C-alpha positions, 0 to 999 in steps of 0.5 A: 328218781334214785338219789343218794340222800345224806339224812343224818351228820356223820352218817354214810348217804342213804339210797332213796327212791324220791320224786323227781323235782319240778323247775320253777319260775327261773329253774332249768330240771337237769338230767346229771350224768355224772357229779364230781365228789368234792372234799366239799362234800365230806365236810357237810357230810361230817358237820363241819359246815353250818346252816345246811339244808337236811336232809340234802342231796350232796353233790355240786359239780354236775354236768349234765343235760337241761331237760325242762325249764320253769317260766322266765328261762332265757339263754338256755335250751333244751337238750343243751349240756350245762354244768351246776356249780357250787354257787347256785344263787346270789340276791344280785342287789346287795354291795357285794354283788353290785361289786362283782364280788358275788361271791361273797353275798350274804345271801346266797346258796350253795349246791349240795348244801343249800338246795339239793345237789347232784348226787342224783339222777335229776338235779334242779338249779337256778337257770342264770348259774348253769354253765355251758360246758366245752364240747371238749370234754366227757361228762366224766371229764368235765365235772371236776371242773366245776369246783376243783377247776373253778376254785383252783382258778380263782385260786391262782388268780390269787396268787398273782403274778408268781412265777415259782408256785407251790401247791400244797395237797396234790388231789383234784383241784391240784392236778387241774391248776398245775396244768393251768400254770405250767401252760402260763409258764409258771414253775409249779411245785407240789407238796403231798403228804409226807411219804406219798410218792405215788402222789408225787410222781402222779404231780410231776405227770402233771407238770410239776419241776419239784414234789416232796412231802409237805415236811420238806423244803422246797429247793427253791424259795417260792413266789406264793403258795396254795393250799387245797389241804384242809390242814390249818398247819401248813399255813406255818410251812408255806409262809417259809417256803415263800420270799418276802412279799410273797403269797399264801393262798388258802383255797378250802372252805374248810381248814382245822385251826393254824397254829401260833406261828412267830411274827417273823415268818408274816413279817417281810409283806408276806400275805395269807389270804382265803378263797371263797366260793367262785362267781359266774365270771370265774365259771366263763373264763375258766370253762374258756380256757381249759380246753385251750390249755388243754387240761386233762381231768383224770377221773376215778368212776363210781356209780351212784350207789357207790358215793360212800365208797368215793367219799371215803376213798377220798378222806383217805387220800386214795384218789388220783385225780378227781373222783366221779360219779357217773349216773 
């Protein structure tokens, strides 16, 4: 099969012809139809996440079709459309798994990080972690739901019942979750890179009540904010924007260092918390909810061989919505 392979940290992905993977017991072989390009892929390529598989095929927003099954697989059928998300496997036995917090499992493995992902024509995955895709979405539209949507959904839940919600960094996850938040009757206040008028217009198209630069103060005091931008300096800004008892949710897997700030910003029972990975239950709930909203994924499509160009555009903040490789 054809794949775009990360062979050395910091280098471009290399197009390669490699052997077709064979599903082992409990696994499914999936023909990749589309795979979203996520900022986590950039973090892995840049060496900002440790303990990765090398070489590795990136990509963890996979929409495809089951073409074969290993032994002992139940619940999936050949020909079925499925999504393969970031969470690829958990032990099922540790205290976290037993408490329904499999996203925190110390022995978890992740797609496109510990195991090869979807920047390729085929991928194998633990069949238990393959999620049925809603029929309402074409493959390219479904792919961003598998991480931008799922992590965004978990972050939105962590924001509690916030009526006035701020979102810092208006990219793939934000444009999906803004639609969900508006569907739930919340007000959305979007923060983009300073001077990004196009991004602010896009946020308003997705339902934002107000949109401005990340250096600006919103017109109202917020109940909670979600940070999708991996910029630690935004944490103090977000704390300034929320009311007493407000919540700041850091939704990225990696973030630059948070600068020192006055305790007065945190005082008043404000909370700063992170979101780590996702659970299968998140996937089941969100993929059921998305067609009801309905969530509309804005996608910029690239062929597989242009994966490096997609990553570069994502780094530069030039993608409107989500970048997706179509295989």
